[in-house]
C-alpha positions in Angstrom: 25.1 -9.5 5.4 22.2 -12.0 5.0 19.3 -10.2 3.4 16.8 -13.1 3.6 14.8 -11.4 6.3 14.5 -8.2 4.2 13.1 -9.8 1.0 9.6 -8.3 0.3 6.5 -10.4 -0.4 5.1 -8.7 -3.5 1.7 -10.3 -3.0 1.5 -8.9 0.6 2.6 -5.5 -0.6 -0.3 -5.5 -3.1 -3.0 -7.5 -1.5 -2.2 -6.4 2.1 -0.9 -7.8 5.3 -2.8 -8.1 8.6 -1.1 -5.8 11.1 -2.1 -5.7 14.8 -3.0 -2.4 16.2 -4.1 -3.4 19.7 -5.0 -6.8 21.0 -8.2 -7.8 19.2 -7.8 -5.1 16.5 -6.1 -5.6 13.2 -5.8 -3.7 9.9 -5.3 -5.2 6.5 -2.9 -2.7 4.9 -1.3 -2.4 1.5 2.3 -1.3 1.4 3.3 2.2 0.3 5.8 0.4 -2.0 3.0 -1.1 -4.0 3.0 0.3 -7.6 -0.8 0.8 -7.6 -0.7 2.7 -4.4 2.2 4.9 -5.6 0.4 5.6 -8.9 -2.9 6.6 -7.1 -1.0 8.8 -4.6 1.0 10.6 -7.3 -2.2 11.3 -9.3 -4.1 12.5 -6.2 -1.4 15.0 -5.3 -1.1 16.4 -8.8 -3.2 19.6 -8.9 -5.5 20.1 -11.9 -4.0 22.3 -14.6 -4.3 26.0 -13.6 -4.9 25.1 -10.0 -2.6 26.8 -7.4 -0.5 24.4 -5.3 -2.4 22.5 -2.6 -2.4 24.0 0.9 -1.1 22.0 3.8 -4.7 21.3 4.8 -5.6 20.1 1.3 -2.5 17.9 1.2 -3.4 16.3 4.6 -7.0 15.7 3.3 -5.6 14.1 0.1 -3.2 11.9 2.1 -6.0 10.7 4.3 -8.3 10.0 1.4 -5.5 8.2 -0.5 -4.6 6.0 2.4 -8.3 5.3 3.2 -9.1 4.2 -0.3 -5.8 2.6 -1.5 -4.0 1.4 1.6 -6.7 0.3 4.1 -8.2 -2.9 2.7 -10.0 -4.1 5.8 -10.0 -4.4 9.6 -11.2 -6.6 12.5 -12.2 -5.5 15.9 -13.3 -1.8 15.4 -16.3 -0.7 17.3 -18.1 2.6 18.0 -20.1 2.8 21.2 -20.2 -1.0 21.4 -21.4 -1.5 17.9 -19.3 -3.1 15.2 -17.9 -0.6 12.8 -17.7 -2.5 9.5 -15.0 -1.9 6.9 -15.9 0.2 3.9 -13.9 2.9 2.1 -16.3 5.5 3.5 -15.7 4.2 7.1 -11.9 4.0 6.5 -12.0 7.7 5.5 -14.0 8.5 8.6 -11.3 6.8 10.7 -8.5 8.7 8.9 -10.2 12.0 9.4 -11.5 11.6 12.9 -9.2 9.3 14.8 -5.7 10.8 14.5 -4.1 8.0 16.5 -5.3 5.4 14.0 -4.4 7.6 11.0 -0.8 7.9 12.3 -0.6 4.2 12.9 -1.8 3.4 9.3 0.6 6.0 7.9 3.5 4.6 9.8 2.7 0.9 9.1 2.2 1.2 5.4 5.8 2.6 5.2 7.3 -0.1 7.5 8.8 -2.6 5.1 9.2 -5.2 7.9 5.4 -5.6 7.7 5.6 -7.0 4.2 8.6 -9.3 4.3 8.4 -12.9 3.1 9.7 -14.0 6.4 6.9 -12.3 8.3 4.1 -13.3 5.9 5.1 -17.0 5.9 
């Protein structure tokens, strides 16, 4: 088995890779395998001392916020009502909370190791 096509690009995992969503729309996404992302996600899901375990709704909110802040690093081609919707952490959170199709895309793509291979990036 030749694993050359499976080797990960650590820089792309950390600094992000441009991934096409639809023609003319791309997201700059950090890999879920990135150590910074993993550290932030673990910390976000750890309830404060004395706090009851998070509800399913709270867990979904934490996941959206974690991805918006630590996985979505930019985008191109997003508009609302014909107006450009510029990237910011706040706007990324808006997308994650209000556009389930995009939230699912981002969740799937940050877990797809093929997006962050050296072969794809080069």
